[in-house]
N, C-alpha and C positions, 0 to 999 in steps of 0.2 A: 504493500500500500504506500502511496506517495505521502511524504511528510506534510503536515499542515504548515503553511507559510502565509506570511502577510506581505503584500506588495506595498512598500513604503513610498511609492511614487508612480502614479499613472496619469497620463494625459487623456483621460477618458472622454473629454469634450472635443478631442481632435476631430477634424473633418474626415480624417482617414477611417474613422469608426462610424461615420454617419449611416452607412448602409447595413451594418451588422452589429451595432452596439450591444443589443440584447444577447446576441450569440457570443460575443466576447465575454460577457459576464457569465453566461452559462458554462463556457469552456473553462473559465477560471475556477468556478466552483467544482467542476469535474476534475480539475487538476489539484484540488484541495487547497486553493488559495481562498482563504475564508474571510479576509478583510483587505481593503485597499485604502490608501490615502490618495484621494483624487486632487490633482494639482490645479490651482487657480493661477493663471499667468497674466491676467488682466482683470478688470472689474467684471467684464461680461463673462469670461470663462470661470471666474470665481463664483458668480451667481449660478451659472450652469452646473458647475461641480457640486454646489450645494443642493440643487434640485436632484441630481443623480445620486448623491449620497443619501438623501432622504428616501428616494425611490428604492435603492438597493441595500439600505442599511449599512452604508460605508461611512467613512469620515473624509474630510476635505480640508483644503487650505484656502486662504483668501489673501491675495496680494498682487503685485505688479512685477513681472519679470523685467530684468534690466534691458532686454531688447525693446520693451514697450515703455520704458521710463519716459521717453520723449513725449508720449501721449498721455501721461498721467494728469488727470484733472486736478485743479487746485484743491478740491475737497476730497481727494481720494482717501485720506486717512479717516475722515468721518464716515465715508461709505464702507470702508473695511470694518470700522467699529460697529456699524449696523449689522454687517454679515456675521461677525463673531458672536453676536447675541444668540445665534443658533448653535445648539449643542454639537451639531455635526462638524462645525468649523473648529478644528483643534490646533491649527498653526497659522502663523502669519507668513505669507509668501506664496508663490515662489518669488523671492527677491534676491538682489545681489549685484554683482559686477561682472560684466563680460567685455573684456578688452581684446578678445580674439576677433569678434565680428564687428564690434563697435556700431551696432544698429542704433544706439542712442549715444549722444555726446557724453563723454566720461564725467563731466561735472554734473550733468543731469542725473546720471546713474548714481553718483555718490550722494546727491541730495535726496533722491527718492529712497535709496537704501537707508540712509540715516533716519528718515522719518519712519520707515518700517521698524527699524531696531528700537527706536524710542517708544513706539507704540507697543511693541512686544514686551519691552521692559516694564512699561506702565501697567500692562495687563497681566504680566507674569505668564506669558504664553510662549511656547516654543516657536522657533523661526525655521523655515524651510529655505536654506541658503543655496544660491548659485554663485560659483566663482570660476571663471575661466581666464587664465593669463592675467590675473589681477590680484595676486596674493598680497603684495605689499600694501596696496590700497585697502584690501579687505582687513588686513591686520590693523591698520590705523583705525578703521571703523569699529572693529570689535573691541579695541582697547579703550574706546570712549564709552562703552556700554557694558552691561553685565547681562548676558542673555543665555538661554539654553536653546538647543536645536540640533539640526543635522546639516552637515555640509553635503548636499545632494550631489550624486554622480561625481565623486572625487576622482580626478585624473592627474593630480599635480605631483610635485616633487616631494622627496622625503622631508625636507625642512618644513614645508607647508603642512604635511600630514602631522608631523610632531607638534607643530604649533596648535593646530585645531584640536588635537587630542589633549594637549596640556590645558587648553582653554576650557575643555569640558564638552566639546561638541561630539555628537555621534557622526559616523561616517557612512554615507550611503554608497553602496556598491551596485553597479549596473552590469549589463552585458558587455561593457567595455572590457571587463575582466576576461571575457571569453574570446577576445580578439587576438589572434596570434601575431598580428602586425602591430597594432597600437597598444595592446594591453600588457606588453612584457614588463614594463616598469611597475604597473599596478599589481601584477602577479607577484612580483618580488616584495612589494610593500604590504600586501594583504596580511601576512602573519604578524605584522607590527601592531595591528589594530586589536586592542583588548576585547575580550569577549563581551564586555558590558558597554561597548561603544560601536558595535557593528549593526548596520541595517542593510537589508537587501531590497532592491527596487528594480523595476524594469525600465522606467521612463518611457514606457510604451506610448505611441507606436514607434519610437525611435530605438536605436541601439539593439537591434536583433542580435542575439548571441550567435557568433559565427561558428561556434562549436556545435550548434544544434543540428541534429540529423534525424529525419530529413528536414530540410529547410522548407518553410511554407512558400507556396508559389507567389504569394503577395509580397514576400520579402519584408513583411511588416511585423514588428514586435507586438506581443500582447501579454497580459498578465499570466496566462497559463504557462508561459515560457520561463517564469521565475524559477521553476524547478531546475532548469538547466543551469542557471546562475548559482543556485544553492549547491548543486552537485559539484561544479567547478570550484566554488569557494571551499567546500569541505575538503576536496582533494588537495588544494594548495595549502590549507591550514593544517592538514593532517588530523582532521576531526571527522566524526561521523555526520552524515546529513541530518540525523535526528538531533545531534547536538546543535548544529547550525540552526535548525528549526526552533529549538527551545530558546537559545540565547537571543535570536533576532525577534522572536515573539515577545519575550520578556522586555527587551529594550524598547520595542514599539509601544508596549503597554505603559511602561514607565514614563516615556517621553511624551506621548500624545494622549493617553487615555486616563492617566491616574487622577487628574483633576475632574475629568468628565464623569468618572464613576463614583465620585464622592457623594 
């Protein structure tokens, strides 16, 4: 029997799922994925993620991705405050810095991230963080605040990993781990992540695990494929997949659901 897993990051509102979103959820349950964190990347997708979380009994985030920071309305913080009044919203984000693609000006990204972090600190909520080629700027931001959360889809260097771990963040691992081309460095760093700071996520529909066989004709990732990421993670860490299931479930519960269940 497949181990029970939680997908700590899914873009279920993606247009790639428009034609078969219900089937995606069904296949996830068949693969023993029994909870998901649905990612909000802008105010609209945050609202849509909330509706899907209510419909399927999942949880979600509310925030603005750095790619969309340039379009953040002046009142976005108050709009996020309204969304987090719903118990399904368990984290602020996806927010952060992306200096790889620079779809938004860097100063705007920093300003919008700072407002997310301040809100999370005020509400004592976890943050779902994105950082790509922006570690030094992210470090400056984090040192100005005291937050809990996860560094989603970590792909950085060892010094960045060590900093995020020392800060107290959890580390989200995706199908990047299963990529024999790009994932070699992450494969080496994975054993450095303590058991109590590891989360698994698909970031579906992106980052299809390249080790998956057979590969879907769509070449699209989905939550059911989290099992492949867990299998590879277990092998690289020298742990059983049952152990990976237990620790990542406990971490998800502690970070995102402990306040909700009080």
